[in-house]
C-alpha positions as CSV (number, residue, x, y, z in Angstrom):
1,X,35.6,-4.2,-3.1
2,X,35.4,-1.0,-5.2
3,X,32.1,-0.1,-6.1
4,X,30.6,2.3,-8.4
5,X,27.6,3.6,-9.7
6,X,26.8,4.3,-13.2
7,X,23.5,6.7,-13.7
8,X,22.1,9.6,-15.1
9,X,20.5,13.0,-14.5
10,X,18.7,15.8,-16.8
11,X,19.0,15.9,-19.3
12,X,18.2,12.4,-20.1
13,X,21.9,10.7,-22.0
14,X,23.9,9.2,-19.3
15,X,22.8,5.4,-18.5
16,X,23.6,3.7,-15.2
17,X,24.2,0.8,-13.7
18,X,27.1,-1.7,-12.5
19,X,29.8,-3.7,-14.1
20,X,29.7,-7.0,-12.2
21,X,32.7,-9.0,-13.5
22,X,32.1,-13.0,-12.2
23,X,34.6,-16.1,-12.5
24,X,36.5,-15.5,-15.2
25,X,37.6,-11.5,-15.1
26,X,38.5,-10.5,-18.5
27,X,39.4,-7.1,-20.3
28,X,36.7,-7.3,-22.7
29,X,34.5,-5.8,-20.2
30,X,4.8,27.3,-23.7
31,X,2.6,29.1,-23.6
32,X,4.0,26.3,-21.2
33,X,0.1,26.1,-19.5
34,X,0.2,29.5,-17.4
35,X,-3.3,29.2,-15.9
36,X,-6.2,30.7,-17.4
37,X,-9.4,31.4,-15.4
38,X,-12.4,30.2,-16.6
39,X,-14.7,32.7,-17.8
40,X,-18.6,31.5,-17.4
41,X,-21.4,33.4,-16.5
42,X,-22.9,31.8,-13.1
43,X,-26.6,32.4,-12.1
44,X,-27.0,34.1,-8.7
45,X,-28.6,32.2,-6.1
46,X,-28.2,28.7,-7.3
47,X,-24.7,28.7,-8.3
48,X,-24.1,30.6,-5.1
49,X,-26.1,27.5,-3.2
50,X,-23.7,24.8,-5.5
51,X,-20.3,26.6,-5.0
52,X,-20.9,26.3,-1.1
53,X,-21.8,22.9,-1.3
54,X,-19.1,21.7,-4.0
55,X,-16.4,23.8,-1.9
56,X,-18.0,22.1,1.4
57,X,-17.7,18.7,0.1
58,X,-14.3,19.0,-1.4
59,X,-12.3,21.1,1.3
60,X,-14.3,19.2,4.3
61,X,-13.8,15.8,4.4
62,X,-14.2,15.7,8.4
63,X,-17.9,15.4,7.5
64,X,-17.8,11.7,6.0
65,X,-20.1,10.9,4.1
66,X,-22.1,7.9,5.1
67,X,-22.9,6.0,1.8
68,X,-19.8,4.9,-0.7
69,X,-20.5,6.8,-4.1
70,X,-19.1,3.6,-5.8
71,X,-21.1,1.3,-4.7
72,X,-23.9,2.6,-3.0
73,X,-23.4,0.8,0.7
74,X,-22.5,2.0,3.9
75,X,-19.2,2.9,4.7
76,X,-17.6,1.0,7.4
77,X,-14.5,1.5,7.1
78,X,-13.8,5.3,5.2
79,X,-11.2,5.1,2.7
80,X,-10.0,8.8,0.7
81,X,-10.1,8.7,-3.0
82,X,-8.6,11.2,-5.4
83,X,-10.5,12.9,-8.3
84,X,-7.9,12.9,-10.6
85,X,-5.9,10.1,-9.9
86,X,-3.0,10.1,-7.4
87,X,-0.2,8.8,-10.2
88,X,-1.6,12.1,-12.1
89,X,-0.7,14.1,-9.4
90,X,-4.2,14.8,-8.1
91,X,-4.4,15.7,-4.3
92,X,-8.6,16.4,-3.8
93,X,-10.4,13.1,-2.2
94,X,-13.2,12.1,-1.8
95,X,-14.8,9.8,1.2
96,X,-15.3,6.3,-0.2
97,X,-15.2,2.7,1.5
98,X,-12.4,0.9,1.7
99,X,-13.4,-2.2,-0.6
100,X,-13.9,-0.2,-3.4
101,X,-10.3,2.3,-3.1
102,X,-8.4,0.1,-1.7
103,X,-9.1,-3.6,-3.1
104,X,-11.2,-3.2,-6.4
105,X,-9.9,-0.4,-8.1
106,X,-6.1,-0.8,-7.8
107,X,-6.4,-4.5,-8.8
108,X,-8.8,-4.7,-12.0
109,X,-7.8,-1.6,-13.9
110,X,-6.3,1.6,-12.4
111,X,-2.8,-0.5,-11.8
112,X,-3.1,-1.5,-15.9
113,X,-4.2,2.4,-16.8
114,X,-1.3,4.0,-14.7
115,X,1.7,2.6,-16.5
116,X,1.0,3.8,-19.9
117,X,-0.3,7.4,-18.5
118,X,3.0,7.4,-15.9
119,X,4.8,6.5,-18.8
120,X,3.6,9.3,-21.3
121,X,4.2,11.5,-17.7
122,X,7.8,10.8,-17.4
123,X,8.6,11.5,-20.7
124,X,6.8,15.2,-20.3
125,X,8.9,15.4,-17.0
126,X,11.9,14.7,-18.7
127,X,11.4,17.2,-21.6
128,X,10.8,19.7,-18.5
129,X,7.0,20.1,-19.3
130,X,5.6,18.8,-16.5
131,X,5.9,20.0,-13.1
132,X,3.7,17.2,-11.7
133,X,6.0,15.2,-8.6
134,X,6.4,11.3,-10.0
135,X,7.1,8.8,-7.5
136,X,10.6,6.9,-7.0
137,X,10.5,4.0,-9.1
138,X,8.1,4.9,-12.0
139,X,9.1,3.4,-15.1
140,X,8.9,3.7,-19.0
141,X,9.6,0.2,-19.8
142,X,11.4,-0.5,-22.9
143,X,11.9,3.5,-23.7
144,X,15.1,3.8,-25.9
145,X,17.5,1.3,-27.9
146,X,21.1,2.7,-28.4
147,X,23.8,0.4,-30.1
148,X,20.8,-2.7,-30.1
149,X,20.4,-2.2,-26.2
150,X,17.4,-1.4,-24.5
151,X,16.6,1.0,-21.9
152,X,14.0,1.9,-19.3
153,X,13.5,5.4,-18.6
154,X,12.9,5.4,-14.8
155,X,12.5,8.1,-12.3
156,X,15.8,8.2,-9.4
157,X,16.6,10.7,-7.2
158,X,14.2,13.1,-8.2
159,X,15.7,13.0,-12.1
160,X,15.2,10.5,-15.1
161,X,17.7,7.8,-15.4
162,X,18.0,5.2,-18.6
163,X,18.6,1.4,-17.1
164,X,18.7,-1.7,-19.5
165,X,15.5,-3.6,-19.8
166,X,17.7,-6.4,-19.0
167,X,20.9,-7.3,-17.5
168,X,23.6,-7.8,-20.3
169,X,25.6,-11.1,-19.9
170,X,29.0,-11.2,-21.4
171,X,30.5,-14.9,-22.2
172,X,33.8,-16.1,-23.1
173,X,34.4,-18.2,-25.9
174,X,33.7,-21.1,-24.1
175,X,30.1,-20.1,-22.6
176,X,31.3,-19.1,-19.3
177,X,30.1,-16.0,-18.0
178,X,32.9,-13.7,-17.2
179,X,30.7,-10.2,-16.7
180,X,27.2,-9.2,-16.1
181,X,26.3,-5.4,-16.3
182,X,23.3,-5.3,-13.8
183,X,20.7,-2.6,-13.3
184,X,21.1,-1.7,-9.9
185,X,23.2,-2.5,-6.7
186,X,20.6,-4.5,-5.1
187,X,20.6,-6.9,-8.2
188,X,24.3,-7.2,-8.5
189,X,25.0,-7.8,-4.9
190,X,22.7,-11.0,-5.2
191,X,24.5,-12.4,-8.2
192,X,27.3,-11.8,-6.1
193,X,25.9,-13.6,-3.2
194,X,25.3,-16.7,-5.1
195,X,28.7,-16.6,-7.3
196,X,30.3,-16.3,-4.0
197,X,28.7,-19.7,-3.0
198,X,29.9,-21.4,-5.9
199,X,33.6,-20.4,-5.3
200,X,34.0,-18.0,-8.1
201,X,35.9,-14.9,-7.8
202,X,33.6,-11.8,-7.6
203,X,34.7,-8.1,-8.6
204,X,32.7,-5.5,-8.7
205,X,33.3,-2.0,-10.3
206,X,31.3,1.1,-11.7
207,X,31.2,2.2,-14.8
208,X,30.0,5.4,-16.3
209,X,28.9,6.7,-20.1
210,X,26.5,8.4,-22.0
211,X,23.7,7.3,-23.9
212,X,22.5,10.2,-25.9
213,X,18.6,9.8,-25.5
214,X,17.2,10.9,-29.3
215,X,13.6,9.0,-28.9
216,X,11.2,10.6,-30.6
217,X,8.0,8.8,-30.6
218,X,5.5,7.3,-28.2
219,X,2.8,5.0,-28.6
220,X,-0.5,5.1,-27.1
221,X,-2.4,1.9,-26.8
222,X,-6.4,2.4,-26.0
223,X,-7.8,-0.7,-24.1
224,X,-10.6,-0.8,-22.1
225,X,-8.7,0.3,-18.8
226,X,-8.7,3.7,-20.3
227,X,-12.4,3.7,-20.0
228,X,-12.9,2.0,-16.6
229,X,-10.5,4.8,-15.2
230,X,-12.1,8.0,-16.8
231,X,-15.5,6.2,-14.9
232,X,-14.3,6.4,-11.9
233,X,-13.2,10.4,-12.2
234,X,-16.5,11.0,-13.9
235,X,-18.6,9.2,-11.2
236,X,-16.0,11.1,-8.3
237,X,-17.0,14.6,-9.4
238,X,-20.5,13.6,-9.6
239,X,-20.6,12.7,-6.2
240,X,-19.9,16.6,-5.7
241,X,-23.0,17.6,-7.6
242,X,-26.0,18.8,-5.3
243,X,-28.7,16.3,-4.4
244,X,-26.3,13.4,-6.0
245,X,-27.6,10.1,-5.2
246,X,-25.3,6.7,-5.7
247,X,-28.2,4.6,-6.6
248,X,-28.3,6.8,-9.7
249,X,-25.0,5.7,-10.8
250,X,-25.1,1.9,-9.6
251,X,-25.6,0.4,-13.4
252,X,-22.5,1.8,-14.6
253,X,-20.4,1.3,-12.2
254,X,-20.8,-2.4,-12.3
255,X,-17.9,-1.9,-15.0
256,X,-15.7,-0.8,-12.2
257,X,-16.3,-3.8,-9.9
258,X,-16.2,-6.7,-12.6
259,X,-19.8,-7.2,-12.3
260,X,-20.2,-6.8,-15.9
261,X,-16.8,-7.2,-18.9
262,X,-18.6,-4.7,-21.2
263,X,-17.7,-1.1,-21.1
264,X,-19.8,0.5,-23.1
265,X,-21.0,3.1,-20.3
266,X,-17.0,4.6,-21.5
267,X,-16.5,5.6,-25.2
268,X,-13.8,7.2,-27.0
269,X,-15.2,11.0,-27.7
270,X,-13.6,12.4,-30.8
271,X,-15.8,15.6,-31.0
272,X,-14.7,19.0,-30.0
273,X,-16.1,20.3,-26.8
274,X,-15.3,24.2,-26.5
275,X,-16.1,24.9,-23.2
276,X,-13.8,22.7,-21.6
277,X,-11.2,22.6,-24.6
278,X,-10.5,26.3,-25.2
279,X,-10.1,26.6,-21.0
280,X,-7.6,23.3,-20.9
281,X,-4.0,24.5,-19.9
282,X,-1.7,22.5,-22.4
283,X,-1.6,18.4,-21.9
284,X,-3.6,18.9,-19.3
285,X,-6.3,17.0,-17.6
286,X,-9.9,18.0,-17.3
287,X,-13.2,16.2,-15.7
288,X,-16.6,17.7,-16.6
289,X,-19.4,16.2,-15.4
290,X,-23.8,17.6,-16.1
291,X,-26.8,16.4,-15.0
292,X,-30.2,17.3,-16.4
293,X,-33.4,16.1,-17.9
294,X,-31.6,13.1,-20.1
295,X,-29.5,12.0,-17.3
296,X,-26.0,12.3,-15.8
297,X,-23.3,12.2,-18.0
298,X,-19.0,12.8,-17.9
299,X,-16.4,13.8,-20.5
300,X,-12.4,13.1,-19.6
301,X,-10.2,14.5,-21.2
302,X,-6.2,13.2,-20.5
303,X,-3.4,15.2,-21.3
304,X,-5.2,18.2,-23.2
305,X,-6.4,15.8,-26.1
306,X,-7.4,12.4,-25.0
307,X,-11.9,12.0,-24.6
308,X,-13.8,9.8,-23.2
309,X,-17.6,10.3,-22.9
310,X,-18.8,8.5,-19.9
311,X,-22.7,8.0,-19.7
312,X,-23.1,7.5,-15.6
313,X,-27.2,7.5,-15.6
314,X,-29.9,7.8,-17.9
315,X,-31.8,9.1,-15.6
316,X,-31.4,10.4,-12.0
317,X,-33.7,11.0,-9.4
318,X,-33.1,15.0,-8.9
319,X,-32.9,16.4,-12.8
320,X,-32.1,19.9,-11.5
321,X,-30.0,20.6,-13.9
322,X,-26.0,21.5,-12.9
323,X,-22.6,20.8,-13.7
324,X,-19.1,21.1,-12.7
325,X,-15.7,20.9,-14.0
326,X,-12.1,19.7,-12.7
327,X,-9.2,20.7,-14.2
328,X,-5.4,19.7,-13.3
329,X,-2.6,22.1,-14.7
330,X,0.5,19.6,-15.5
331,X,2.8,22.6,-15.9
332,X,1.8,24.3,-12.0
333,X,0.8,20.9,-10.5
334,X,-2.6,23.0,-9.6
335,X,-5.9,21.4,-9.3
336,X,-9.1,23.6,-9.5
337,X,-13.0,22.2,-8.8
338,X,-15.4,24.8,-10.2
339,X,-19.1,24.9,-10.4
340,X,-20.6,25.7,-14.0
341,X,-23.6,26.2,-16.0
342,X,-24.7,23.2,-17.9
343,X,-22.9,23.4,-21.7
344,X,-25.1,21.0,-23.3
345,X,-22.9,17.2,-23.1
346,X,-24.8,15.1,-25.4
347,X,-24.2,11.2,-25.5
348,X,-21.1,9.9,-27.2
349,X,-22.1,7.4,-30.6
350,X,-22.1,4.1,-29.2
351,X,-21.1,2.7,-32.7
352,X,-18.9,3.9,-34.8
353,X,-17.0,3.1,-38.4
354,X,-13.6,1.9,-38.6
355,X,-12.4,4.7,-40.7
356,X,-13.7,7.3,-38.4
357,X,-12.1,5.3,-35.2
358,X,-8.9,5.4,-36.6
359,X,-9.2,9.2,-38.4
360,X,-10.1,10.1,-35.0
361,X,-6.7,8.7,-33.3
362,X,-4.7,9.9,-35.9
363,X,-6.2,13.5,-35.1
364,X,-5.5,13.0,-31.3
365,X,-2.3,12.0,-32.2
366,X,-1.6,15.1,-34.3
367,X,-3.2,17.2,-31.2
368,X,-0.7,15.8,-29.1
369,X,2.3,16.3,-31.1
370,X,1.1,20.0,-31.8
371,X,0.6,20.7,-28.1
372,X,4.3,18.8,-26.8
373,X,5.7,21.9,-29.4
374,X,4.4,24.3,-28.3
375,X,4.8,23.6,-24.6
376,X,8.6,23.6,-25.8
377,X,9.8,20.1,-27.3
378,X,9.8,19.9,-30.7
379,X,10.0,16.5,-33.0
380,X,7.8,14.4,-31.2
381,X,5.5,12.2,-32.6
382,X,2.8,10.4,-31.0
383,X,0.7,7.4,-32.1
384,X,-2.4,5.4,-31.2
385,X,-3.5,1.9,-31.4
386,X,-6.2,0.0,-30.6
387,X,-4.8,-3.7,-28.7
388,X,-5.2,-6.4,-31.0
389,X,-7.9,-9.0,-28.9
390,X,-8.4,-12.5,-30.2
391,X,-12.3,-13.6,-31.6
392,X,-13.0,-15.4,-28.4
393,X,-13.2,-12.2,-26.3
394,X,-14.2,-9.6,-28.9
395,X,-18.2,-10.3,-27.9
396,X,-17.2,-9.2,-24.4
397,X,-15.0,-5.7,-25.7
398,X,-17.3,-2.6,-25.6
399,X,-18.5,-2.8,-29.0
400,X,-17.6,1.4,-29.2
401,X,-13.7,-0.3,-29.3
402,X,-14.4,-1.0,-33.2
403,X,-18.2,-0.8,-35.0
404,X,-19.4,-4.6,-34.7
405,X,-19.9,-4.9,-37.6
406,X,-16.1,-4.5,-39.1
407,X,-15.2,-6.7,-36.3
408,X,-17.6,-9.6,-37.8
409,X,-16.7,-9.5,-41.3
410,X,-13.0,-8.7,-41.1
411,X,-12.0,-10.3,-37.8
412,X,-14.3,-13.7,-37.2
413,X,-14.4,-14.3,-40.7
414,X,-10.9,-15.4,-40.7
415,X,-10.9,-17.8,-38.2
416,X,-13.2,-19.9,-40.3
417,X,-12.8,-20.9,-43.9
418,X,-14.8,-20.4,-46.6
419,X,-16.5,-23.0,-48.3
420,X,-15.3,-24.3,-51.6
421,X,-18.0,-23.5,-54.6
422,X,-19.6,-26.8,-55.6
423,X,-18.4,-27.7,-59.1
424,X,-21.0,-27.8,-62.4
425,X,-20.6,-30.5,-64.9
């Protein structure tokens, strides 16, 4: 049995897999995101205490917090939760209970949000724009089409590889399977074992050929899991503020634990926020939290463009004004957390017009395109769209997804036929 592998590494342009002949063999077989220091004037004694508090809570995890910042329950089984998610490259952690971190977040929203964000991260890595290390097997599904065949882009052995989305089955004129192009040795060996049991001859050989990777667009789908992820990131950073009280944010945290189906606390925010925007390297991530007389607010920026405002609390036990920002630079794989003066983050609108929402998504897409081009990869088109939802779940979705009045007239109205006007003789 001769086995060869077909695969590719950087630059992406060669596909990989195994050709398995089964049963009847046949011959037809940048600016680049250089770190920029935050330029803020800090008041002395208060900020010195804040710096010491932030550094101590971030770096010294042996001082275990007795209360989970997410559920406000006493921590019985300690766990470490990333401030920036580890799938985005975050390394700094905070203490949390094992139930919230290991059982709730991953199952309910993190894994869903990670799928799309990792796909975009993989695209940036394949273009040489991101230094965030990716885990083996990270996949961008249906990333590319070539000669009618769909391919996934997968991270293998330190580089991107094009893998068939589905095995390719070739049959003869009688409908009998003569060959199968599988996606991995594991898959082809399992197929070979099953065919051998049926008494069919099996020949395994490797073929190698190049597939030019020329995809130039990426679609973002802004679903509610984006909001839940942003809420969790904001809550994690806010737990490092002086005199943080987990009880303050419990109404907002219910959306993470699944007690509430609405995600009004997290809203797409199309407003510029220069205090963070001007300090953010290309295509990088930021979290900003601010506490004051109007409560506790958060802002999450993903890939330098996508903004989510998070309303963590309308009122807090301690109203001493303070703020902090965290930045994760994807071009250097470095993160930093800095206490700063409150920058005046205000609550984002709960309800917006459909036209304004669509215009905001277009602005995000154009800004992503600009940053990708400025970082060194021109010609990419990024599009954003809302996932379609059936009418039965519209009232369980965040009103910030679309204008409620627009849902009512455009979507719900389509479910009921209009009554015919009475005839007048």
